[in-house]
N, C-alpha and C positions, 0 to 999 in steps of 0.2 A: 435434427438439431435446430432449435429456435434461432432465428436471426438475432444477432447481438446489436444492441443500440448504443451508439457512442455520441457524446456531446463534445464538440470541438470549440473551445473558446480561444479565439485568436483574432487580432485586428488586421492581420496581413491577408488582404483579400485574394491575392494571387496564390499564396500558399494554401489558404483554406479551400479554394476551389480545386487545386491540384490534389490535396489530401482527401477531400470529399470524393472526388472521382476515383482515386486510387483505392481508398478503403471500401467504397461502395462496390467496386469491382471484385473485392475479396469477400463480399457477402455481408458486410456490415451496413446498418442503417446509420447515417451520420447527420446529426443536426448541428448547425453552426450558429454561434453567437459572436458578434464582432466587438464586444466590450464587456468589461467585468460586470456591470449592472445587468445587462441582458443575459449574461451567463448565469448569474445567480438566480434570476427569475426563471430561467429555463430549468436549472437544476432543482429548484424548489417547487416547480409547477405541479408535481405529482406524477409526471411522466417517468417511467422507469428507464434508467440508463445503466448499462453494465460497466461503463468506464467513462470518465471525464478526462479529456486531454486539455490541459490548462497552461496557457502561456503566462509568463511572469509579467512581461511588459504589456499592460492593457490600459486603454483610456477609461475614464470615470472611476473605476475601482480596479486596483492592480491585482495581479494573480495571488499574491500572498494574502491580501484581505479577503478575496473571494474564498480561498481555501480555509482561512480562519473562520469565516462565517458559515461556510458549508459544514465544517467539522463539528459545529455546535449542534447540528441536527441530523446530519447524514454520514453514513459510512461508505458511500459509493467510492470505489477505487479511483484514485487520481494519479495521472501521469503528468508531471510538470515539464514544460519546455523552458529551459534556462539558457542564459547566454553562455557561449563557449568559453570555458576556462574560468567561469565565475564560481568559485567554491562557495562563496557566501550565499548565493542564491540557492545552490543545491542543498547546502546544510540547513538553511532556514526553511526551505520547502519541506524537507524531511522532518524537521522539528515540529512543523505545523500539521503534519499528518499525511503528507504525500506518500504514495505507495512506491513510486519510482520516479526517476527524472531522465531527461534526454536533452543533451546540449545542442543548440542550434549553431551552425547548420547541420542537418543530419541526413543520413541516407534513408530513403523511404522504406527500404527493406528492414532497416534497423528499427524504425518506428513500428512497422508491422510486427516484427518479432517481439517487441516489448508489449504491444497490445495483446498479442496472442498469449504471451506468458501470463499476463495479469488475468485475462479472461479465463484461461485454462485453470489457474489456481482457484479462482472464484467458483468455477464449475465443480472442481474436485471437492472443495469444501461443502458446496451445496449437496453434492452427491452423497456425502457422508451422512446427511440427515436421514436418508432413506435406506442406508445400508445397515441392517440390523446385526451383521456379523462384526462390524467395527466396534472398538471400545467406545463407550458412550461418554465416559467421564475420566479425566485424569486429575488426581488429587494429591498434592504434595504439601504437607504442612498446612498453612492457612490459605492456600490458593487452590481453587477448584476450577477446572477448565472443562466446560461442557461442549463436546464436539458437535452433538446433534443440534443444540440450540445456538451454537456459536457465541457463547457467553463465558465471561470470566468473573469470578468473585474472589475477593481477598478479605478475610475476616468478616465474611457475610456481606460485604459491600460490593456492589456491581462495579466493575472496572471497564470503562469505555475504551475499546481498542479499535484501531483501523483493521481492515482485513489482513494487511501485511503483518501488522504487529501480532495479531492473533495467530497467524501461521508460524511466525518465528517462535512465539511462546510455546505453541503446541509441539513444535519440533524439539525445542530444548527440554521441555518437560517430559516428553515421551522418550527422550534419550538419556535422561538423568539416571545415574550420576556420571555418565560418560561425557567426555568433551566432544563438542560438535564444531568442526572446522568452519571458518567463515566461508570458505569456498563451497562447502556442502550446503550451508544455509542459503547462499546466493543462488546456487543451482536449483535447490528444491523449492525455495520460496519465490525468488524473483525470476526463475527460469532462465538464468544466464550465468556465464562464468564471471567470477569477480575480477575486474580489471585493476591494474596498478593504480594506487592512490584513490580507489573508490571507497568512500566512507558510508555508503548506503546502509550496510548491515550494522555498522557501529552506531549510526544514528537511530535506527529502529530499536536496537537493544537499549540505547540510552533512554529513548522514549518509554520503553517498557519499564525500566527501572524507576523512572520518575512516577509513572502512574501506579505501580505497585507500592512504592514507598509512601504514597498518600495514605495507605491503610495499614501499613506494616513497617516496623523498624528493622526487621530481619533482612539481611542481604540475601537476595534470591539468585542473582546471576553473577558468577565469577568470571572475570576476564583473564584469559591466557594471552597476553599481549602478542600480537602478530600471528596468533594461531587460531583462536576461536573462543568459545564460551561453554560454561558448564552451568546447568541449573542445579542448585544445591538441594540436597534432600533435607529432611527435618533436622533442625539444629537442637 
């Protein structure tokens, strides 16, 4: 297995040194940027990163602005580090395209578990490109999801999705017209159980709706409040 490369953007020197040592010991290559401006330059330098770990509170350019600028050109998975108990930070990060979040202070094992889950999901999606036995295309109504190419089109318009949004859409479409519980989405896409008051899945689905609605007026995803979601068939 190829060594995975991580970009850690955080201005807490003591924390970054500790995380760099901890993650390196687990087989990752870790590059550190100490402010938002340096983080953007590193992310857009052409070097490949499997995951970006991005703190919200950064000098020069804050984490939200970094994520916003990054998402205009890159789909690299992003794990955001937010303030403990700050729902606004978590929701805004997800709205801007973060794949997952982790509140500070956190246990290093929890961070490692989140990193592994995201990297594993990306590896699985990449593996599908060379697996000829897998279904190559899922098409429902005016939406076409190409598993091999990792692309989505709605009414012949390409829809730009993050890796997590693509994984959620694929799970919902492949399960249609059955209901998919939020717990199942969290476990299969984020690689973790859904915690109480965790709105991650809700926000990813909300982002999907907004992006699909840019090219179609038909409702695609029906919410069963408190339970899960159903991708609707042709209307």
